[in-house]
Phi, psi and omega in degrees: 000127178271131183234134176233141181228143179209170179253130181268142171271169181299340183254010182283163184234153171258124179237119178261124186203131179298134182209113182298335177252072189297132179203166176235144175245180180290346182248327189231145174245129182252133174195169178249145178252331177207129173233112176273178183305309181229022187227129176241144178236154178235145174215165188226130183208116175302139180290144179309141187282078178238131180288142173057034177283136178254139178230135178249127180240130185222159178210139176269142181296138177067017176233156175298139179302148182271135181294145177290135177264113184231133179282078180230103184295343181270353184292131179273116185296336182274358182242153169204163182100210189264005192244016170239106185286160187295323186290148182281117184300321181297317179294320180296325182296337180286338184241349180234170182267029177298143176265169178295138179305136173244145183259126183237121176263141177227118175270159185063035190289347178264004183273178185292319180298313180297327181300331175272321189288317187302322183285333173290318178298314185290334185282343184097000181296329188269304186262355176113158186284357179238020184247101176290147183225158169241130179258130178242110192255124182254129176224201178238172177302321182292328184263005189297320179296322176295325176300319177299322177295321176299315179299322179296319179294323176295322175303310188288348182274347172057043178283119182292336181278345182272101187269328184214149171220134172230150179230146181189174180241000180252111183298335180291337176266316184293326184275005182303119173063018182287145178257343173225135177233116181254102190265092184262327187297121177192161175292126184285158176277128179259179179305131178083356181268140171265156181298331179298331180294340184271351188300310182297324183288316188267343182303316181295324180299313185281336173294316180293320180292326175297317178297319180294316177300318180297327185277322192231347184281168172304144182294342180245028181301140174261129186241125175243116182264123181251324182301133185271153356287114195293325179298312180293319179296323177295320178295317178299316182297312183290329178291337177264008179228066185294341181272358178249134181306131180300333180295341184279356183260133180233139168258133188287110170240010180294330177297320178293321176299316179297320178295320179295317178299321179299312182295319178294319179296317179297316182293322182276348181072035179236171177277162188301325186288354177275352183260129181220176174056037178268130179242140167254120177262136173101231189247160170279078184198184181286356177266357183299158178241100174285125190265109174263350182295318182263349183292154181228149174233121186053035177083353180261149175304140183306320184292345174274341180262316178255107186276350183280088183296322180297319178297317180297315186282337185240292188294317179301310181299315182294321180297317180291316181300322188254010183299317180298316179295321178296322179293321178298321178297321181283318193262338181084002179199168181292159178298143180235301183298313181292329176294316178300318178299319181291329174296316177302313180299319181296317179293314182298329177291338179267333183258001175231145179298139177291132178307144182308127177084351182259177174203178178222164182260140173204143175280110186230168181293136191270000183305124177076017182290150184270009188256359183079015178283145182309141180282161170065035171227172172256124190215135181286130183215166179283134184230155171231152179226149173271359180093012181257013182090347179262178180206167171225151178283143182280129182263335185268055175249151179267124175241093181279180184297320179299311182291318181300318180295321179290318180296322181300324182290338182283328188293000000 
């Protein structure tokens, strides 16, 4: 048995983290408190403020490290690592306006999109400055070491709202009790690839994740599918999760909405926030229909501000449809940062009331839709929310002959 001993200062921390080369330094002690089959968790807890306290950390060869035994009544036995803070959340709730912890799962958590998204989630930008969260990160065997690196960066960022982080490769463990599932992990589209080419590769992934959500997630979990082809993947996922309302599944088309707003703003010579009521109809693909008929600039119909009808009907539509492919040609890979921003926007649109008269786009289940769109598919349509995580389809939209014909071709 290898034994290391050191003296802690009043500001030192105990960090429990799996490490095949177990060691202790003058500042940190490493050990594991819980190792599940495919799931590792991290928690964070300042060491009790005692001068000259000695801690002995040991590990037996070829065995899982032994958890540190610490007389700390506030320690959460189910957590370890840098992400369970010392203070008792229940006690804090009595004196502060903290909300109940929410569990958020992110698949593909070692990827580029997640690298931007996770820190936005942890900072409070998405769910608010008084909303503590737990992040449950899903990866693969190949990406597991990178997942550990992601957890380390989250540790080092010192986000007070980030109470727990767990990492794993088994969706049945990672998705346990989650209230939000952000399904990003999928084989990315490379140069020259169409989204349809990804269906066979990614279909099995989302079928399995749907089954896992159905088995262990919250019954009212909200699911946002980002991995492409996201509409089809969302449909596959919801069909494998019959115990979760189909309405709770979203395919991300907010990035396309943001791209459409950008193009309209540039053409009109205004800032982005002057553009509203933009809808993306259909799929997150080159067949999508960006809707300028209902869109507004400074509260006026777009066609009253932008008089170039040919540009609206042809160039505008094509630019939005092909923006992703153009970015891949320039960048050599799919968009990451802007996709993460659009995921944030999509969540915020569900957890905050929609501004009066406006709406947002999301790929949702078409059952009972008022637009005559085919039933039993996932299709991007205009939505409004009261800020409770739910939404309703907007009924007061204009679907003229031009728009109707284009939407018909997408189905």
